[in-house]
C-alpha positions in Angstrom: -84.6 -60.5 92.4 -86.9 -63.0 95.0 -89.7 -61.4 97.0 -89.7 -62.3 100.4 -93.1 -62.2 102.5 -92.8 -59.1 105.2 -92.0 -62.1 107.7 -89.6 -63.9 106.0 -87.9 -60.5 105.2 -87.9 -59.5 109.1 -86.3 -62.7 110.7 -83.6 -62.3 107.6 -83.3 -58.5 108.4 -82.4 -59.6 111.9 -80.7 -62.1 111.5 -77.9 -60.7 109.0 -74.6 -59.4 110.0 -75.2 -55.8 107.9 -77.7 -55.1 110.9 -76.0 -56.4 113.7 -73.7 -54.1 116.0 -70.0 -54.2 114.8 -68.1 -54.9 118.0 -64.7 -54.9 116.3 -64.9 -51.8 113.9 -62.3 -49.8 114.5 -60.4 -52.4 116.5 -56.0 -52.0 116.7 -54.9 -55.5 115.8 -51.7 -56.8 116.9 -48.7 -57.5 114.7 -48.9 -60.8 114.8 -52.7 -61.3 113.6 -51.8 -58.6 110.7 -48.2 -61.5 110.4 -50.8 -64.3 110.1 -53.0 -62.3 107.4 -50.4 -61.2 105.8 -49.2 -64.8 105.7 -52.7 -66.1 104.3 -52.7 -64.2 101.3 -49.3 -64.7 100.3 -48.5 -66.2 97.3 -53.0 -65.7 95.7 -52.4 -66.6 92.0 -55.8 -64.3 90.7 -56.9 -65.6 87.2 -56.1 -63.5 83.6 -60.0 -63.0 83.2 -59.7 -61.5 87.2 -57.0 -59.7 86.4 -58.6 -58.0 83.4 -62.0 -56.4 85.9 -58.9 -55.8 88.6 -56.9 -53.6 86.0 -60.5 -51.8 84.6 -62.2 -51.4 88.1 -58.4 -49.6 88.8 -58.3 -47.3 85.8 -62.3 -46.3 85.9 -61.6 -45.3 89.4 -58.3 -43.2 88.1 -60.4 -41.2 85.6 -62.9 -41.0 88.0 -60.7 -39.4 90.6 -58.7 -37.2 88.1 -61.9 -36.0 86.2 -63.3 -34.6 90.1 -59.7 -33.4 90.6 -59.7 -31.2 87.4 -63.6 -30.3 88.5 -62.4 -29.0 91.8 -59.6 -27.3 89.5 -61.5 -25.5 87.8 -64.7 -24.4 89.2 
């Protein structure tokens, strides 16, 4: 972790996208735009390492959901 002087932190925090208001948040995109976004992702090939990470994350997520559901049912 890099510690920045207070002035640098202030500049960085005000210029970051997370601190700005998101004007596009919740906006509905057109069917044409959705088709373009879909076409841009078609044919993407993930490496075996990345696929393994995706699989592990999905399994962990499902295990967490099962645990939460069982806790709700029992109590």
